[in-house]
C-alpha positions in Angstrom: 4.6 -5.5 8.2 2.2 -2.1 7.3 -1.5 -1.9 9.3 -4.1 -1.7 6.6 -7.2 -1.4 8.9 -7.2 -0.9 12.3 -10.2 -0.2 15.2 -10.2 -1.4 18.9 -11.0 -5.2 17.6 -10.0 -5.6 14.0 -6.6 -5.3 12.6 -5.6 -6.1 9.4 -2.1 -5.9 7.8 -0.1 -7.2 5.0 -0.4 -11.0 5.5 -3.2 -11.3 7.9 -6.1 -10.2 10.2 -6.2 -10.2 13.5 -9.2 -10.3 15.7 -8.3 -8.8 19.0 -10.8 -10.3 22.4 -11.6 -13.5 20.4 -10.8 -15.9 23.6 -11.8 -15.5 26.9 -10.8 -14.3 28.6 -8.5 -11.4 26.5 -6.7 -13.5 23.8 -6.6 -12.5 19.7 -6.8 -15.1 17.2 -4.3 -14.9 14.1 -6.6 -15.6 10.4 -4.1 -15.5 7.4 -5.6 -14.3 4.4 -3.8 -17.4 2.5 -6.1 -19.5 4.9 -9.3 -17.4 4.0 -11.8 -19.9 1.8 -14.8 -17.4 2.0 -16.0 -14.8 3.5 -19.5 -12.8 3.2 -20.5 -9.9 4.5 -24.8 -9.6 6.3 -26.5 -7.2 8.4 -27.8 -7.6 11.4 -31.2 -9.5 11.6 -33.0 -10.4 14.4 -32.0 -14.2 15.0 -30.2 -13.8 18.8 -26.7 -14.8 18.4 -26.9 -12.0 15.1 -26.9 -9.0 18.1 -24.1 -11.6 20.7 -21.4 -9.9 22.2 -19.3 -12.8 22.9 -19.3 -16.3 21.8 -21.0 -18.9 20.1 -24.5 -19.8 20.2 -26.7 -22.6 18.4 -24.8 -22.2 14.3 -21.4 -23.0 14.2 -20.2 -19.0 14.2 -17.7 -17.3 16.5 -17.9 -13.2 17.6 -15.3 -11.8 19.2 -16.1 -9.6 22.0 -17.8 -6.5 20.5 -19.8 -4.5 23.3 -20.5 -1.8 19.9 -22.3 -4.8 18.0 -25.3 -4.0 19.1 -25.4 -0.8 17.3 -23.7 -1.9 14.5 -26.1 -3.4 11.0 -23.1 -5.4 9.1 -21.0 -8.2 10.2 -18.7 -10.2 8.4 -18.0 -14.1 8.6 -14.9 -15.7 7.6 -14.0 -19.2 6.8 -11.6 -20.6 7.1 -9.1 -24.2 6.7 -9.1 -26.6 8.9 -11.7 -25.0 10.8 -15.1 -25.9 11.3 -16.3 -22.6 13.5 -16.4 -19.7 11.1 -15.1 -16.3 13.4 -17.9 -13.1 12.8 -16.7 -10.2 12.9 -18.1 -6.8 13.1 -15.7 -3.6 12.4 -16.0 -0.7 12.7 -15.5 0.2 8.9 -17.5 -3.0 7.7 -16.5 -1.3 4.0 -12.6 -0.7 4.0 -12.4 -4.8 5.3 -14.7 -6.1 2.4 -12.0 -4.1 0.0 -8.7 -5.2 1.8 -9.9 -8.8 1.6 -11.5 -8.8 -1.7 -7.7 -7.6 -2.6 -5.9 -10.7 -0.4 -8.6 -13.3 -0.5 -8.0 -15.7 -3.6 
């Protein structure tokens, strides 16, 4: 399995995405590309949850731990099969992750 993209919090390989520091205190979450229903890239706004460092606010979106999130302007929301909570990631290079998702998610 080859790594297509990696930073401190996100690893994209041939089969899926591993989100580090997803669960408390340090558990990772694995999402297979075949389990992704949709994804979208958004810009950070002024709603309180958009600057969240870790966890979930009033929306069904879970943010993995990323202390650098406050300084990032884009995030990616991933909706997966059999899960009502959407995963929100803020990779260091969002364009690279979006390109991988375009290629791998049908």
